[in-house]
N, C-alpha and C positions, 0 to 999 in steps of 0.2 A: 252468146255472150257471159253466160257464164263460167263455158267450156276456155273463154280463152282467159278468164280470169285467173280461175283452177290452172292452167298451165303457165303461167306467168310466176305465179306461188309454189309451184314445184321448179320452177325454174331457181328461185330465188335460191330456194333450200337446199336446193344440189349445189348452188355455186360458195354459199356460205358455207356446207361443209366441206365444200373441198378447198376454200381459203384457210381453214380451221387444220383442216390435217395435214395440209402440206407446214404450215405454219411449226405445228406439231413434229414432221420429218424431221425438220431443217433446223429446230431448237435442241432436239436433240444430237443429232451429226454433229454441232458446233459444241457444245459443252463433253461430251466424249468422243475420245481421239480412238481414230481410227486403229483397226487389230497391228497395222506395218509399223504406224508410229511409236506402238508402244513398244514391241520387238526393237526396233531403230533407240530406243531412248532407255531403256536396260540395261544391256550392257556399258554404256557411260556409266550409272547408276554404282553398279558392280565393280567396275573399273576403278576408281577413287581409289588412294593409297595414302597411308594413313603416318608418316614419318614418324617417329620418335627421337626429339632431339638431348641428348644425355645435358643435366645438369653443369658445372663448372665448376673440378674439383674447389673443396675450398683450402684455401692457404691458410699455410701452417699459420699456428698461431704465434703468434714475439710478445716478450713480457715486457714487464712496462717498465720504462725508465723514468726515474726522476734527475734531472738536471738542472743545478741553479747554479747560473751562470750572471756575474755582473758586472761588467767591463761595460769602456766605452766603445763600439764598435767600427769608429771614424777612426779608431786612435790604436786598438789592437786587434788583430786577428790570429787566433789561434788556429792554424791550417795549413799541417804542414807533418813529411814523417820526423821523428823524433831519434835519433842511434845514437846507441853508446859510441859516446867519447873514449877512445883508447882502446885496449881490450879485453875482450869481454871474460868476466870469473867465469871459470867452469861452472857452478852452480847453476848461469841464467847462459849458457852457449846455445841456448835453442833462439833465446832472444830473435827476433830480425830488427822489429820497430815498433814504436808506439804508432800510431795513428791519431791527428790528434783533428777532427774536422768542426768543429763550434761554429755555429750559425750565429749563436749571439743572442744577450736576453729579449725575451719573448712579448715582455709588456702585458702579459697578464692574459695570451690569446690562449684561448684554451685547444688544443689539439695543435700548437703550432708546433713544427720541428727544430728544437734545439740544434743538429747536429748529431754526430756520433765519435766515439773514441773507441779504441780498437788497441789490441794487443797481438802484433804479428807476429809467427812464431816458425822455424821452420827446422826439419832434421830430412837433411839431405835432401830428396824429391820433392818431399812431403811439407806443406804449407798447410798451417792451421791459425786457425783466429779466438779472441777472447775477446768478445760484446763485453764493456763496459755498459752495468741498467746504472748506477749510482753515480754522479758526478758533483763538484764544487772548481769550479773556475773563476777565478779575477784575474786583473792584471800581476801579480804577484806571488798567487795560491794556485796550486793544480792538487787534486785529492779526486780518485775517481777507485771503482770496486767493480771485478767482471766478473761475468756466468762463465762456468767450466768452457775452456777447448771442449770441439766435437771429439777430439782425437784420444788426445791425453788426460783429460778430464781435469788440467788446472786452471785453479784461478790465481788471481792478480789483484794485488792492490799497492797502490801510491800515493806518497802523501810527499810534495814538492813542492819547491816555489820556481816561476821562474824568473832568469838569470838576465834575461835580455828582454825588450819588448820590438824592436826594432826587425824585424826577421829577415827584413831588407836586404838589410847589413851584414846578415853572418848566416844565411844560405847558403850553405854548399861547401863552407871554408874552415870546417872541423873547430866554431870554435862554440862553447860551454852556451846552451841556451835555455837547462833544463836541466834542474839537480832536486835527488829527492829520495825517499827511500824505496826499493821496491822490494815487495815480499811476496813469496809464489807458493802457493799453498794445493793440498790434495785431500780430500775426502776428509775436511775440516782439519788438517795437520796442516803446520808451517813446516817447508823443505828445505825454503832456502829464503834470507832477506840481505842486502845489500843497498848500501850507501852509492846511487849513482848519477852521473854524468851524462847529459846526453847532447848531440850536436846535432841542424833540421839541416832539410832540406823541404824546399816546396811538391807540395803534392799538386798543384794546380787545379784549374778552376773545376 
């Protein structure tokens, strides 16, 4: 009887030890990948490519402009090409047109676009432009001053008045719509000044 009990105890101990060793082996196998898996995954990690995307270039800074516009946009739209009426004076032979593209009063909206004014010049096949940075416009008055042109370094000042406000009626008909004194300077020195009349054409939308 004692021998039988002893055999049962030994068999239970052997069974428990066997189960414990088996669980230990399987737990290590699950927690640690095989050598074949490590070799397979390593190349994928090494083949990752880092792509550097360059930052976009910063735009050139533009000068701040001060436009004071005081008129009723429903009745008056200073938007067009203005050409010298009659023969061009010799001292302004390069002048192609004055371009007005004024949106109108912005009612105090910060950052609102008031439009633009530029003096367009031409020498042979070469065109140049002087953009206005200061302007004052009403239904009667127009004043502006420009930056120097990129190529010739010439600045323009204009102080005058609108002779017509019904631009639709005079567009393209070579009737005086704008008149004033145009001044040309370079390196701070006045090189030409003349009182001129201008006719206009529509610029389009």
